C-alpha positions in Angstrom: -113.5 34.3 -114.9 -116.0 34.9 -112.1 -116.1 38.6 -111.2 -117.7 40.0 -108.1 -118.6 43.4 -106.9 -115.6 43.4 -104.5 -113.4 43.4 -107.7 -114.7 46.5 -109.0 -113.0 49.2 -106.7 -109.6 47.4 -106.5 -107.3 49.1 -109.1 -103.8 48.0 -108.4 -101.5 46.1 -110.8 -102.7 42.4 -111.3 -106.2 43.0 -109.8 -109.0 42.2 -112.3 -110.3 45.9 -111.8 -107.2 47.4 -112.3 -106.3 45.4 -115.5 -109.6 46.5 -116.9 -108.9 50.1 -116.3 -105.4 49.8 -117.9 -107.1 48.8 -121.2 -108.2 52.7 -121.6 -106.4 55.9 -121.7 -106.7 57.6 -118.4 -106.4 61.3 -117.7 -103.5 61.9 -115.4 -102.5 65.7 -115.5 -103.6 69.0 -116.8 -101.3 70.9 -119.2 -101.8 74.3 -117.2 -100.7 72.4 -114.1 -97.6 70.9 -115.5 -94.8 73.4 -114.6 -90.8 73.1 -115.1 -90.6 70.8 -112.1 -91.5 67.1 -111.8 -94.9 66.2 -110.5 -95.3 63.0 -108.6 -98.7 61.4 -109.2 -100.0 57.9 -108.2 -102.0 56.2 -111.0 -103.7 52.9 -110.5 -101.5 51.9 -107.5 -98.2 52.9 -109.3 -96.1 55.6 -108.1 -95.0 57.8 -111.1 -93.4 61.1 -112.1 -95.0 63.4 -114.7 -92.8 65.8 -116.3 -92.0 67.9 -119.4 -88.5 67.9 -120.8 -86.5 70.8 -122.1 -87.5 70.0 -125.7 -91.3 70.1 -124.7 -91.8 66.4 -124.6 -94.1 65.1 -121.8 -93.0 61.8 -120.0 -94.8 59.5 -117.3 -92.1 57.4 -115.8 -91.5 55.5 -112.4 -91.1 57.8 -109.8 -88.3 55.8 -108.0 -85.0 55.7 -109.9 -83.9 52.4 -111.5 -80.6 52.7 -109.8 -81.4 52.7 -106.0 -84.9 54.0 -105.7 -84.4 57.8 -104.9 -87.4 59.8 -105.9 -87.3 61.4 -109.4 -89.9 64.0 -108.0 -86.7 66.0 -106.8 -84.9 65.2 -110.2 -83.6 67.9 -112.6 -85.4 68.5 -115.8 -82.9 68.8 -118.9 -83.3 69.0 -122.6 -83.1 65.1 -123.1 -85.1 64.1 -119.8 -84.9 64.0 -116.3 -81.7 63.4 -114.1 -81.8 61.7 -110.7 -80.4 64.0 -108.1 -78.8 61.1 -106.2 -76.0 59.6 -108.7 -77.2 61.6 -111.8 -78.7 58.8 -113.9 -80.6 60.4 -116.9 -83.7 59.1 -118.1 -85.8 60.3 -121.4 -89.5 60.4 -121.7 -89.7 56.8 -122.8 -87.9 55.6 -119.9 -84.6 54.9 -121.5 -81.3 55.5 -119.4 -79.1 57.9 -121.4 -76.4 58.5 -119.0 -74.8 57.0 -115.8 -71.9 59.4 -114.6 -71.1 57.1 -111.7 -70.4 54.2 -114.1 -66.9 53.9 -116.0 -68.6 52.2 -118.8 -71.8 53.9 -118.5 -73.0 53.8 -121.9 -73.2 49.8 -122.0 -74.6 49.8 -118.7 -77.3 52.2 -119.7 -78.5 49.9 -122.5 -79.2 47.1 -119.9 -81.5 49.6 -118.0 -85.0 50.3 -118.9 -87.0 52.3 -116.6 -90.9 52.0 -116.1 -92.5 54.3 -118.6 -96.1 54.8 -120.2 -97.1 56.5 -123.5 -98.9 59.9 -123.0 -100.9 62.1 -125.3 -102.2 65.7 -124.9 -105.7 66.6 -125.9 -107.7 69.6 -125.2 -105.6 70.7 -122.2 -105.5 67.3 -120.5 -102.8 64.7 -120.5 -103.7 61.1 -121.0 -101.7 57.9 -120.3 -102.0 54.4 -121.5 -101.0 51.7 -119.0 -102.2 48.7 -120.8 -100.4 45.6 -122.1 -99.6 46.8 -125.5 -97.4 49.9 -125.3 -96.4 50.0 -128.7 -100.0 49.7 -130.1 -102.5 51.3 -127.7 -106.0 51.9 -128.8 -106.9 55.4 -130.3 -107.4 58.2 -127.8 -111.0 59.0 -128.3 -111.8 62.8 -129.4 -113.8 63.4 -126.5 -116.3 66.2 -127.6 -115.3 69.2 -125.0 -111.7 68.3 -125.7 -111.9 69.2 -129.5 -112.7 72.7 -130.8 -116.0 72.7 -132.3 -117.4 76.3 -132.2 -117.5 76.9 -128.4 -115.3 77.9 -125.4 -113.6 75.5 -123.1 -112.6 75.7 -119.3 -110.5 73.3 -117.4 -111.2 73.4 -113.7 -108.6 72.9 -111.2 -107.7 69.2 -110.6 -109.6 67.9 -107.6 -108.5 65.2 -105.1 -110.5 62.8 -103.3 -109.8 60.5 -100.2 -112.0 57.7 -101.1 -112.7 55.2 -103.7 -113.4 56.3 -107.3 -116.3 53.8 -107.8 -118.3 55.4 -104.9 -118.4 58.7 -107.1 -118.7 57.1 -110.4 -121.8 54.9 -109.7 -123.5 57.9 -107.7 -124.5 59.1 -111.3 -126.2 56.0 -111.9 -128.7 56.7 -108.8 -130.7 59.7 -109.8 -133.0 59.3 -106.7 -130.3 61.1 -104.7 -130.5 64.1 -106.7 -134.0 65.2 -105.3 -133.2 64.1 -101.8 -129.7 64.9 -101.1 -129.6 67.8 -103.5 -133.2 68.9 -103.2 -132.4 72.1 -101.0 -129.2 73.2 -102.8 -128.6 73.8 -106.5 -131.0 71.2 -107.9 -133.9 72.6 -106.1 -132.9 76.2 -105.7 -134.5 77.5 -109.1 -137.9 77.6 -110.8 -137.1 74.6 -113.1 -135.3 72.5 -110.5 -138.1 72.9 -107.9 -140.4 71.7 -110.4 -138.5 68.9 -112.1 -136.6 67.6 -109.1 -139.4 67.8 -106.6 -139.2 65.1 -104.1 -143.0 65.0 -103.7 -143.4 64.6 -107.4 -139.9 63.4 -108.7 -139.3 62.5 -112.5 -139.5 59.1 -113.7 -136.2 57.6 -114.8 -134.6 54.7 -116.6 -131.1 53.4 -117.2 -130.2 52.7 -120.9 -127.2 51.0 -122.1 -125.1 52.7 -124.8 -122.1 52.1 -126.9 -120.1 54.2 -124.6 -121.6 53.0 -121.3 -124.9 53.9 -120.1 -127.1 56.9 -119.3 -129.8 57.8 -117.0 -132.7 59.3 -118.8 -135.0 61.3 -116.4 -138.4 62.6 -117.7 -141.5 64.5 -116.7 -144.3 66.1 -118.5 -144.1 69.7 -119.2 -146.1 71.9 -117.1 -148.3 73.0 -119.9 -148.5 69.5 -121.1 -146.9 70.2 -124.5 -144.0 67.7 -124.6 -141.8 65.9 -122.1 -138.9 67.5 -120.2 -135.8 65.4 -120.3 -132.7 65.4 -118.3 -129.9 62.8 -119.1 -126.8 61.9 -117.3 -124.1 59.6 -118.9 -121.4 57.3 -117.6 -118.7 56.8 -120.0 -116.5 53.6 -119.6 -114.4 53.1 -117.8 -114.5 56.4 -115.5 -116.0 59.4 -117.3 -119.2 61.3 -116.3 -121.2 63.8 -118.3 -123.8 65.9 -116.8 -125.8 68.3 -119.4 -127.7 70.4 -116.7 -124.9 72.5 -115.3 -126.1 75.4 -117.4 -129.5 75.4 -115.6 -128.7 73.9 -112.1 -125.5 75.9 -111.4 -125.5 78.6 -113.9 -129.2 79.5 -113.1 -129.9 79.9 -116.8 -133.4 81.0 -117.7 -135.7 77.8 -117.5 -137.6 79.1 -120.7 -134.2 78.6 -122.5 -134.5 75.0 -121.6 -138.1 74.8 -123.0 -137.0 76.8 -126.1 -133.6 75.4 -127.0 -132.1 73.0 -124.3 -128.6 73.0 -122.9 -125.5 74.6 -124.7 -123.1 72.9 -122.3 -121.0 69.9 -121.7 -119.6 69.1 -118.3 -117.3 66.1 -118.5 -115.7 64.6 -115.5 -112.6 62.2 -116.0 -112.0 60.2 -112.8 -108.6 58.5 -112.5 -107.9 56.2 -109.3 -104.7 57.0 -107.6 -105.3 53.8 -105.5 -108.1 52.0 -103.7 -108.7 54.8 -101.4 -108.1 58.0 -103.5 -108.8 59.4 -106.9 -108.4 62.5 -108.9 -110.9 64.4 -111.2 -110.2 66.2 -114.1 -113.2 68.6 -115.2 -113.8 70.0 -118.6 -116.6 72.2 -119.4 -117.4 73.2 -123.0 -120.0 75.9 -123.9 -121.5 76.7 -127.2 -124.0 79.2 -126.4 -124.1 83.0 -127.0 -122.6 84.3 -123.6 -119.0 85.1 -124.2 -118.5 85.4 -120.4 -120.4 82.4 -119.4 -117.7 80.7 -117.4 -117.3 84.0 -115.4 -121.0 83.9 -114.8 -120.8 80.3 -113.8 -118.0 80.9 -111.4 -119.8 83.7 -109.6 -123.1 81.6 -109.3 -121.0 78.7 -107.6 -119.6 80.9 -105.1 -123.2 81.4 -103.8 -123.4 77.7 -103.2 -121.5 78.0 -99.7 -123.0 75.8 -96.9 -124.7 77.8 -94.1 -122.5 77.4 -91.1 -125.3 76.7 -88.6 -123.4 74.2 -86.6 -124.1 73.7 -82.8 -121.2 74.4 -80.6 -121.0 70.7 -79.8 -121.0 69.6 -83.5 -117.5 68.3 -84.1 -118.4 66.2 -87.1 -115.5 66.8 -89.5 -117.3 67.4 -92.7 -119.7 69.9 -91.4 -121.3 72.0 -92.8 -122.4 70.4 -96.1 -125.9 71.4 -96.8 -126.3 73.7 -99.6 -123.3 72.7 -101.7 -123.6 69.9 -104.1 -120.1 68.9 -104.0 -119.9 69.1 -100.3 -122.9 66.8 -100.2 -121.5 64.3 -102.6 -118.4 64.1 -100.6 -120.3 63.6 -97.2 -122.4 60.7 -98.6 -120.1 59.0 -101.0 -116.9 59.5 -99.0 -118.3 57.8 -95.8 -119.3 54.7 -97.7 -117.0 51.6 -97.4 -115.5 50.1 -100.6 -118.2 48.2 -102.8 -117.9 44.6 -101.4 -117.1 45.6 -97.8 -120.3 47.3 -97.1 -123.7 45.9 -96.4 -126.5 47.0 -98.6 -129.9 46.4 -99.5 -130.9 47.5 -102.9 -134.3 48.2 -104.1 -136.2 49.0 -107.3 -134.8 52.7 -107.2 -131.4 51.2 -107.3 -132.0 49.9 -110.9 -129.4 52.1 -112.5 -126.6 51.2 -110.0 -127.5 47.4 -110.5 -127.3 47.8 -114.2 -123.9 49.7 -114.0 -122.2 47.1 -111.7 -123.6 44.3 -113.9 -121.9 46.0 -117.0 -118.7 46.7 -115.2 -118.5 43.1 -114.0 -118.9 42.0 -117.5 -116.3 44.3 -118.9 -113.8 43.1 -116.3 -114.6 39.5 -117.1 -114.1 40.2 -120.7 -110.7 41.8 -119.9 -109.6 38.7 -117.9 -110.6 36.4 -120.7 -108.6 38.3 -123.3 -111.4 39.9 -125.0 -111.9 43.7 -125.8 -113.7 45.4 -123.0 -116.9 47.6 -123.7 -116.1 51.0 -125.1 -112.4 50.6 -125.4 -112.9 52.0 -128.9 -115.4 54.4 -129.7 -116.9 55.6 -132.9 -116.8 59.3 -134.0 -119.9 61.2 -135.1 -119.9 63.0 -138.4 -118.1 66.0 -136.9 -115.4 63.7 -135.7 -116.3 63.9 -132.0 -116.9 61.2 -129.6 -120.0 62.4 -127.4 -121.8 61.2 -124.4 -125.6 61.9 -124.4 -126.5 64.6 -122.3 -129.7 66.1 -123.7 -131.4 68.6 -121.3 -134.6 70.1 -122.8 -138.2 69.4 -124.1 -138.8 66.5 -126.3 -142.3 66.2 -128.2 -145.0 64.0 -126.8 -144.9 60.5 -128.3 
């Protein structure tokens, strides 16, 4: 099947890009944010409701009742499942209709009704759903490293929601040049190590590298004393996971000498899940294996300092101002103002080689899916510790 860039950002049912994404487990919720009421969530263009029944089982089923379409977001949670407020139809976490009080012979009619539902799994505080074709035999949910306890401490940040296309955010990590230009006066330049490594006047070299899980961007630069190569890696795991290894130094402002002596003790995974073509949500998991038991409190305090200076002129009515000085705000301004891939006019150069490689890989994965083949990274191998890791080395490697 011939796939173009315009197919990548479209995620709805039946679209080539949407069918590709449905071959993987997607994060749809956080355990700490799922309370004793239903939670409406839109995933890959489908309106769904996430809930935990009275017995503790988690379900992800169609939001609109199979009877007459009332929203189950306002349903009542019971031990056996969720009950529609309109006529009392009761559904379990698998979408099975259990009761229809308004029907004389409700049990036999129940057997004829099967509501939309998707299998879900809990892992490390996140809830994942599989929305692919083989509901009874989904691929294994990878043991992503920060979601598996292995001698460190974990933090799950509050879910973030964005009102632009998911791929604008995803492919940004294949474009390291923006780091020393867009973020050069914020967190990435506001430190001894950052000023030196990410200097716009003397930027690091970089290469995109294909990996079993997707790809990574390897930035490198000779150490100041000439003894070794300073390396910073960012990874893009298929279909929509990002891993940044330098958060400890960039936002946590860890002593740069630690980078030289040991490297990073930190994993920063971002699981992107498209709601539809114009919105996505992000589930961020941090895992720290260093010696500071209060690292996450320290990181939180350091992030508070990254507040854009409000130096707007009285006539500046631009809605996203101010944004300079905060990495996350800077990303939203630039990515969120891009049109969808395939709808915008571009002129790509040699510095865009990471973006070019990523788009080609995604097109190939979508094409493989359309042709009935297993797409890249649908099944991932674990390391000796039973973990699925995305490369995120940040530190010094010896000269070759």
